[in-house]
NULUMMI-161314 format. One line per field, with one value per residue: x, y, z of N, C-alpha, C in turn; residue number from 1. Coordinates in nm, 4 decimals. Layout:
neast = [X ...]
nnorth = [Y ...]
nup = [Z ...]
caeast = [X ...]
canorth = [Y ...]
caup = [Z ...]
ceast = [X ...]
cnorth = [Y ...]
cup = [Z ...]
i = [NUM ...]
This chain:
neast = [1.4085 1.4288 1.2473 0.9616 0.9745 0.9662 0.7178 0.5153 0.6330 0.5744 0.2468 0.2028 0.2419 0.0827 -0.1662 -0.1922 -0.1359 -0.3784 -0.5499 -0.5049 -0.6210 -0.8397 -1.0114 -0.9811 -1.1581 -1.3956 -1.6343 -1.6001 -1.5683 -1.7710 -1.6938 -1.8100 -1.9868 -1.9350 -1.7311 -1.4428 -1.3200 -1.2769 -1.0837 -0.9121 -0.6506 -0.3721 -0.0571 0.1856 0.3219 0.4801 0.3240 -0.0054 -0.0458 0.1536 0.3994 0.3939 0.5482 0.8376 0.9024 1.1048 1.3107 1.1840 1.1688 1.4820 1.4982 1.3407 1.5254 1.7601 1.6395 1.5877 1.8628 1.9610 1.8224 1.8572 2.1628 2.1378 2.0022 2.2386 2.2709 2.0339 1.8835 1.6522 1.3144 1.0961 1.1866 1.3051 1.0678 0.9459 1.1291 1.1378 0.8759 0.9083 1.1094 0.9644 0.7414 0.8710 1.0093 0.8330 0.6734 0.8843 0.9616 0.6998 0.7736 0.9987 0.9130 0.6467 0.4501 0.5234 0.7699 1.1007 1.1831 0.9881 0.7648 0.4151 0.2654 0.0812 -0.2446 -0.5208 -0.6682 -0.9458 -1.0331 -1.3566 -1.3953 -1.1514 -0.9290 -0.7496 -0.6488 -0.4837 -0.2190 -0.1186 0.1336 0.1943 0.0432 0.1988 0.4420 0.2786 0.2384 0.4552 0.5989 0.4159 0.5274 0.7643 0.8106 0.6699 0.8474 1.0801 1.0240 0.9329 1.2141 1.3215 1.5605 1.7614 1.9267 1.8557 1.8802 1.7469 1.5232 1.6430 1.9064 2.0081 1.9898 2.1757 2.4182 2.4354 2.4774 2.7557 2.7930 2.8361 2.6876 2.5367 2.4480 2.1690 2.1171]
nnorth = [0.3330 0.6129 0.6611 0.6188 0.8000 0.9962 1.0167 1.0319 1.3111 1.4261 1.3991 1.4881 1.7976 1.8426 1.8041 1.9375 2.1819 2.1790 2.2306 2.4258 2.6442 2.5543 2.5351 2.7656 2.9838 2.8407 2.6310 2.2848 1.9997 1.7400 1.3869 1.1031 1.0074 1.1293 0.9886 1.0722 1.4085 1.7201 1.9734 2.2425 2.3438 2.5068 2.3731 2.4520 2.3047 1.9717 1.6163 1.6015 1.8239 1.9039 2.1030 2.3608 2.5623 2.5138 2.5048 2.5421 2.3785 2.1264 2.1369 2.0644 1.8408 1.6828 1.7573 1.5856 1.3331 1.2478 1.3317 1.0792 0.8900 0.8647 0.7949 0.5538 0.4292 0.3024 0.0488 -0.0832 -0.3709 -0.4859 -0.5175 -0.4514 -0.2998 -0.1094 0.0196 0.1020 0.3084 0.4895 0.5810 0.7284 0.8763 1.0446 1.1606 1.2645 1.4935 1.6160 1.7558 1.8950 2.0510 2.2648 2.3786 2.5111 2.6660 2.7911 3.0434 3.1687 3.2037 3.0820 2.7894 2.8270 2.7862 2.6621 2.3574 2.2418 2.0891 1.8899 1.6754 1.4427 1.1896 1.0493 1.0492 1.0844 1.3145 1.4846 1.6836 1.5977 1.5658 1.3937 1.3630 1.2964 1.0918 0.9214 0.8713 0.7790 0.5249 0.4369 0.3878 0.2106 0.0244 -0.0226 -0.0880 -0.3261 -0.4822 -0.5171 -0.5871 -0.8509 -0.9498 -0.9044 -0.7907 -0.4743 -0.5370 -0.7153 -0.9878 -1.2824 -1.3413 -1.6189 -1.6165 -1.4689 -1.5290 -1.7474 -1.6578 -1.4936 -1.7086 -1.7620 -1.9264 -1.9514 -1.7778 -1.8633 -1.7107 -1.8566 -1.9522]
nup = [-1.2124 -1.1864 -1.4121 -1.3395 -1.1141 -1.2796 -1.3751 -1.1498 -1.0506 -1.3074 -1.3118 -1.0619 -1.0987 -1.3555 -1.2476 -1.0363 -1.1549 -1.3010 -1.0893 -0.9933 -1.1523 -1.2203 -0.9632 -0.7363 -0.5638 -0.5516 -0.4114 -0.2326 -0.4266 -0.5041 -0.5905 -0.7957 -0.5824 -0.3667 -0.2618 -0.3269 -0.2685 -0.4076 -0.2875 -0.2879 -0.1171 0.0799 0.2396 0.4554 0.5929 0.7148 0.6586 0.7084 0.7975 1.0334 1.1792 1.0561 1.0922 1.0281 0.7282 0.5760 0.7161 0.6645 0.3832 0.3143 0.4379 0.2505 0.0381 0.1528 0.1515 -0.1319 -0.2579 -0.1193 -0.1948 -0.4679 -0.4834 -0.3928 -0.5759 -0.7600 -0.6837 -0.6630 -0.7768 -0.7590 -0.8682 -0.7272 -0.5229 -0.6815 -0.8078 -0.5509 -0.4399 -0.6790 -0.6548 -0.3861 -0.4603 -0.6794 -0.5494 -0.3139 -0.4617 -0.6155 -0.3917 -0.2920 -0.4994 -0.5029 -0.2456 -0.2768 -0.5539 -0.5346 -0.3482 -0.0338 -0.1199 -0.1827 -0.0443 0.1545 0.0662 0.0187 0.0105 -0.2479 -0.2241 -0.2739 -0.2500 -0.1124 0.1050 0.1996 0.5759 0.6328 0.7668 0.6279 0.3338 0.0358 -0.1749 -0.5349 -0.5486 -0.2439 -0.2138 -0.3873 -0.2010 -0.0105 -0.0647 -0.1628 0.0911 0.2375 0.0271 0.0423 0.3499 0.3526 0.1772 0.3368 0.5560 0.4756 0.4131 0.1678 -0.0533 -0.1442 -0.3731 -0.4931 -0.4044 -0.2896 0.0490 0.1320 0.0029 0.1685 0.4226 0.3785 0.3314 0.5838 0.7460 0.6369 0.4253 0.0707 -0.1960 -0.5145 -0.8302 -0.9513 -1.3058]
caeast = [1.3323 1.3907 1.1261 0.8647 0.9762 0.9007 0.5696 0.4895 0.6358 0.4444 0.1389 0.1728 0.2630 0.0047 -0.3141 -0.1597 -0.1480 -0.5586 -0.6257 -0.4897 -0.6770 -1.0082 -1.0668 -0.9684 -1.3117 -1.5229 -1.6764 -1.5524 -1.6051 -1.7871 -1.6891 -1.7921 -2.0732 -1.8964 -1.5745 -1.3836 -1.4142 -1.2045 -1.0979 -0.7802 -0.5898 -0.2150 0.0129 0.3229 0.4169 0.4928 0.2347 -0.0908 -0.0219 0.2342 0.5243 0.3780 0.6595 0.9190 0.8830 1.2225 1.3807 1.1237 1.2210 1.5982 1.4970 1.3364 1.6416 1.8069 1.5648 1.6075 2.0008 1.9713 1.7478 1.9536 2.2591 2.0851 1.9855 2.3430 2.2881 1.9131 1.8790 1.5075 1.1807 0.9791 1.2430 1.2901 0.9304 0.8948 1.2043 1.0616 0.7413 0.9389 1.1815 0.8736 0.7077 0.9669 1.0284 0.6865 0.6328 0.9855 0.9014 0.6021 0.8122 1.0885 0.8511 0.5316 0.4805 0.5902 0.9356 1.2023 1.2176 0.8837 0.6555 0.3250 0.2188 -0.0955 -0.3405 -0.6521 -0.7674 -0.9892 -1.1402 -1.4403 -1.3505 -1.0092 -0.9383 -0.6468 -0.6288 -0.3487 -0.2176 -0.0371 0.2916 0.1954 -0.0352 0.2772 0.5120 0.2328 0.2712 0.6076 0.6421 0.4129 0.5650 0.9495 0.7646 0.6169 0.9553 1.1642 0.9308 0.9184 1.3038 1.3191 1.6684 1.7815 2.0189 1.7735 1.9032 1.5734 1.5323 1.6865 2.0234 2.0443 2.0248 2.2673 2.4970 2.4466 2.5627 2.8761 2.7535 2.8775 2.5709 2.6101 2.3517 2.1157 2.1104]
canorth = [0.4482 0.7803 0.7160 0.6193 0.9175 1.0868 0.9844 1.0756 1.4730 1.5094 1.3884 1.5807 1.8967 1.8557 1.7601 2.0847 2.3495 2.1917 2.2517 2.5778 2.6753 2.5501 2.5085 2.8932 2.9877 2.7205 2.5294 2.1500 1.9152 1.5900 1.3142 0.9558 0.9556 1.1904 0.8877 1.1523 1.5608 1.8280 2.0779 2.3266 2.4098 2.4945 2.3293 2.4841 2.1971 1.8355 1.5251 1.5989 1.9880 1.9033 2.1956 2.4690 2.6725 2.4104 2.4494 2.5202 2.2028 2.0099 2.1246 2.0399 1.7124 1.6368 1.7330 1.4603 1.2555 1.2793 1.2786 0.9652 0.7679 0.8968 0.7300 0.4079 0.3665 0.2248 -0.0730 -0.1498 -0.4589 -0.5842 -0.4476 -0.3727 -0.1861 0.0379 0.0859 0.1537 0.4510 0.5650 0.6475 0.7911 0.9771 1.1412 1.2071 1.4075 1.5954 1.6989 1.8540 2.0159 2.1950 2.3489 2.4231 2.5913 2.7758 2.8517 3.2015 3.3046 3.2358 2.9461 2.7281 2.8614 2.7565 2.5920 2.2619 2.2504 1.9933 1.9272 1.5369 1.4167 1.1205 1.0524 0.9923 1.1190 1.4587 1.5865 1.6847 1.5902 1.5496 1.3156 1.3564 1.2390 0.9335 0.8187 0.8750 0.7014 0.3730 0.3985 0.3859 0.0920 -0.1105 -0.0300 -0.1599 -0.4809 -0.5526 -0.4844 -0.7205 -0.9819 -0.9781 -0.8854 -0.6954 -0.3941 -0.6062 -0.8237 -1.1162 -1.3428 -1.3769 -1.7229 -1.6089 -1.3464 -1.6315 -1.8130 -1.5179 -1.4613 -1.8196 -1.7800 -2.0096 -1.8815 -1.7500 -1.8186 -1.6865 -1.9565 -1.9736]
caup = [-1.1015 -1.2386 -1.4985 -1.2218 -1.0290 -1.3769 -1.4125 -1.0447 -1.0509 -1.3969 -1.2585 -0.9793 -1.1333 -1.4551 -1.1148 -0.9543 -1.2470 -1.3509 -0.9429 -0.9546 -1.2655 -1.1682 -0.8050 -0.6701 -0.5417 -0.5818 -0.3117 -0.2697 -0.5704 -0.4780 -0.7145 -0.7218 -0.4694 -0.2179 -0.2259 -0.3561 -0.2949 -0.4489 -0.2108 -0.2809 0.0339 0.0824 0.3392 0.4758 0.6867 0.6550 0.6402 0.8139 0.8419 1.1387 1.1632 0.9612 1.1087 0.9815 0.6157 0.5243 0.7378 0.5591 0.2123 0.3449 0.4471 0.1128 -0.0401 0.1795 0.1044 -0.2962 -0.2542 -0.0650 -0.2846 -0.5957 -0.4465 -0.3600 -0.7136 -0.8068 -0.5705 -0.7289 -0.8391 -0.7335 -0.9339 -0.6845 -0.4362 -0.8044 -0.8098 -0.4158 -0.4180 -0.7602 -0.5920 -0.3222 -0.5269 -0.7360 -0.4297 -0.2366 -0.5450 -0.6260 -0.2923 -0.2964 -0.6455 -0.4285 -0.1326 -0.3678 -0.6490 -0.4499 -0.2570 -0.0075 -0.1578 -0.1849 0.0867 0.2511 -0.0137 0.0509 -0.1053 -0.2924 -0.1587 -0.3335 -0.2847 -0.0090 0.1244 0.3352 0.7227 0.6248 0.7914 0.5673 0.2356 0.0169 -0.3273 -0.6170 -0.4397 -0.1003 -0.2254 -0.4323 -0.0734 0.1292 -0.1779 -0.1326 0.2693 0.2448 -0.0687 0.0983 0.4749 0.2806 0.1446 0.4433 0.6393 0.3807 0.3655 0.0000 -0.0591 -0.2511 -0.4385 -0.5401 -0.3200 -0.1753 0.1719 0.1409 0.0180 0.2740 0.5376 0.3502 0.3815 0.7407 0.7950 0.5622 0.2640 -0.0703 -0.2325 -0.6250 -0.8740 -1.0889 -1.4449]
ceast = [1.3002 1.2684 0.9777 0.8325 0.8847 0.7487 0.4879 0.5216 0.5603 0.3020 0.0688 0.1728 0.1367 -0.1482 -0.2807 -0.2021 -0.3528 -0.6206 -0.6079 -0.5958 -0.8403 -1.0649 -1.0400 -1.1207 -1.4069 -1.5167 -1.5960 -1.6284 -1.6516 -1.8044 -1.7498 -1.9070 -2.0595 -1.7644 -1.4612 -1.4221 -1.2661 -1.1693 -0.9024 -0.7525 -0.4529 -0.1564 0.1548 0.3824 0.3993 0.3469 0.1348 -0.0890 0.0631 0.3412 0.5339 0.4666 0.8038 0.9240 1.0055 1.3191 1.3163 1.1246 1.4298 1.5904 1.4426 1.4266 1.7448 1.7882 1.5902 1.7638 2.0453 1.9454 1.8222 2.0709 2.2345 2.0825 2.1072 2.3291 2.1214 1.9510 1.7155 1.3664 1.1368 1.0841 1.2536 1.1386 0.9076 1.0101 1.1768 0.9514 0.8038 0.9818 1.0974 0.8076 0.7421 0.9970 0.9129 0.6677 0.7489 0.9501 0.8142 0.6848 0.9742 1.0138 0.7354 0.5482 0.4341 0.6943 0.9950 1.2044 1.1297 0.7306 0.5572 0.3070 0.0868 -0.1343 -0.4722 -0.7356 -0.8396 -1.0764 -1.2442 -1.3642 -1.2315 -0.9604 -0.8225 -0.6704 -0.4787 -0.3172 -0.1321 0.0927 0.2751 0.1250 0.1050 0.3833 0.4259 0.2486 0.3497 0.6594 0.5720 0.4434 0.7315 0.8592 0.7591 0.7531 1.0632 1.0939 0.9492 1.0751 1.3798 1.4943 1.6988 1.8530 1.9222 1.8107 1.7634 1.6438 1.6467 1.8407 2.0729 2.1013 2.1520 2.3865 2.5543 2.5328 2.6882 2.8679 2.7926 2.7275 2.6325 2.4789 2.3153 2.1043 1.9646]
cnorth = [0.5467 0.7983 0.6895 0.7669 1.0584 1.1109 1.0660 1.2331 1.5144 1.4988 1.5056 1.7090 1.9151 1.8864 1.9131 2.2044 2.3100 2.2546 2.4122 2.7052 2.6968 2.5524 2.6661 2.9658 2.9417 2.6526 2.4004 2.0745 1.7802 1.5085 1.1896 0.9285 1.0428 1.0965 0.9760 1.2999 1.6182 1.9230 2.1864 2.3906 2.3886 2.4668 2.3359 2.3602 2.0347 1.7774 1.5934 1.7751 2.0001 1.9920 2.3008 2.5652 2.6017 2.4128 2.4746 2.3710 2.1223 1.9858 2.0561 1.9157 1.6213 1.6415 1.6392 1.3481 1.1747 1.2420 1.1142 0.8488 0.7677 0.8336 0.6021 0.3565 0.2995 0.0852 -0.1309 -0.2514 -0.5752 -0.4496 -0.3852 -0.2487 -0.0468 0.1090 0.2247 0.3102 0.5264 0.6358 0.7753 0.9306 1.0536 1.2237 1.3299 1.5260 1.6785 1.8059 1.9394 2.1144 2.2653 2.4488 2.5241 2.7052 2.8423 2.9901 3.0915 3.3440 3.0777 2.9149 2.7537 2.8419 2.6540 2.4459 2.2753 2.1091 1.9932 1.8043 1.5228 1.3275 1.1326 1.0123 1.0497 1.2491 1.5438 1.5718 1.6914 1.5821 1.4251 1.2444 1.2713 1.0840 0.8760 0.8143 0.7549 0.5314 0.3100 0.3442 0.2373 -0.0502 -0.1383 -0.0999 -0.3271 -0.5517 -0.5668 -0.5864 -0.8337 -1.0312 -0.9451 -0.7356 -0.5900 -0.4437 -0.7056 -0.9975 -1.1818 -1.3397 -1.5019 -1.6975 -1.5203 -1.4377 -1.7066 -1.7328 -1.5105 -1.5979 -1.8470 -1.8715 -1.8712 -1.9078 -1.7397 -1.7897 -1.8268 -1.8940 -1.9289]
cup = [-1.1088 -1.3579 -1.4231 -1.1349 -1.1351 -1.4135 -1.2980 -1.0460 -1.1847 -1.3696 -1.1765 -0.9742 -1.2482 -1.3501 -1.0665 -1.0117 -1.2713 -1.2394 -0.9455 -1.0499 -1.2484 -1.0358 -0.7019 -0.6520 -0.5375 -0.4443 -0.3357 -0.3859 -0.5149 -0.6054 -0.6601 -0.5808 -0.3569 -0.1863 -0.2556 -0.3302 -0.3003 -0.3465 -0.2049 -0.1233 0.0166 0.2302 0.3573 0.5327 0.6225 0.6542 0.7409 0.8950 0.9458 1.0935 1.0702 0.9670 1.0687 0.8228 0.5491 0.5709 0.6661 0.4471 0.2304 0.3649 0.3276 -0.0025 -0.0272 0.1628 -0.0666 -0.3116 -0.2190 -0.1570 -0.4319 -0.6009 -0.4245 -0.4860 -0.7826 -0.7599 -0.6196 -0.8149 -0.8311 -0.8124 -0.8526 -0.5851 -0.5655 -0.7883 -0.6623 -0.4288 -0.6009 -0.7140 -0.4732 -0.3682 -0.5820 -0.6353 -0.3469 -0.3521 -0.6123 -0.5318 -0.2590 -0.3763 -0.5845 -0.3234 -0.2126 -0.4670 -0.6239 -0.3597 -0.1120 -0.0596 -0.1522 -0.0404 0.1913 0.1503 0.0212 -0.0548 -0.1182 -0.2775 -0.2435 -0.3011 -0.1283 0.0050 0.2485 0.4908 0.6944 0.6590 0.7052 0.4427 0.1862 -0.1754 -0.3727 -0.5623 -0.3090 -0.1279 -0.2979 -0.2739 0.0057 0.0381 -0.1534 0.0252 0.2627 0.1815 0.0093 0.2458 0.4282 0.2695 0.2289 0.5404 0.5871 0.3359 0.2409 -0.0090 -0.1976 -0.3711 -0.5166 -0.5195 -0.2501 -0.0570 0.1996 0.1156 0.1184 0.4034 0.5090 0.3914 0.5119 0.7669 0.7470 0.4670 0.1748 -0.1794 -0.4281 -0.7140 -0.9797 -1.2317 -1.4986]
i = [1 2 3 4 5 6 7 8 9 10 11 12 13 14 15 16 17 18 19 20 21 22 23 24 25 26 27 28 29 30 31 32 33 34 35 36 37 38 39 40 41 42 43 44 45 46 47 48 49 50 51 52 53 54 55 56 57 58 59 60 61 62 63 64 65 66 67 68 69 70 71 72 73 74 75 76 77 78 79 80 81 82 83 84 85 86 87 88 89 90 91 92 93 94 95 96 97 98 99 100 101 102 103 104 105 106 107 108 109 110 111 112 113 114 115 116 117 118 119 120 121 122 123 124 125 126 127 128 129 130 131 132 133 134 135 136 137 138 139 140 141 142 143 144 145 146 147 148 149 150 151 152 153 154 155 156 157 158 159 160 161 162 163 164 165 166 167 168 169]
């Protein structure tokens, strides 16, 4: 989980550094025949620009998410859950770094967003993409009944009925 999170945080930080070096003062850059547009924006709010006056609260919520995910790590026995929670951890940490270390100051900093897709009204970043992928993956795992401890849905059903579940070799 920490490895996945480290990859996300690194990719997010490097991409933001490059964007902050190369995009200020430039018009949006269209790539892949308009499939992707690079546009530098700063977002003090949450997803989709909501809650712009609650930057400190959003940062504190991100801290809570990070602590909760790290505490869940001890129970992880599922590779899929490990990847999902690693994506969530890395995305939350990447955006929290902006909120802590960017202007106008700690717990008030704006997140650097720079990716835009056609017909998608909001600009986002690598951390946002990781959080979105994590949400989709975690949703699929939850609906499928895959448990964080690696037990299968069939094992969970047997436990619910009071049957003993033994691991197969």
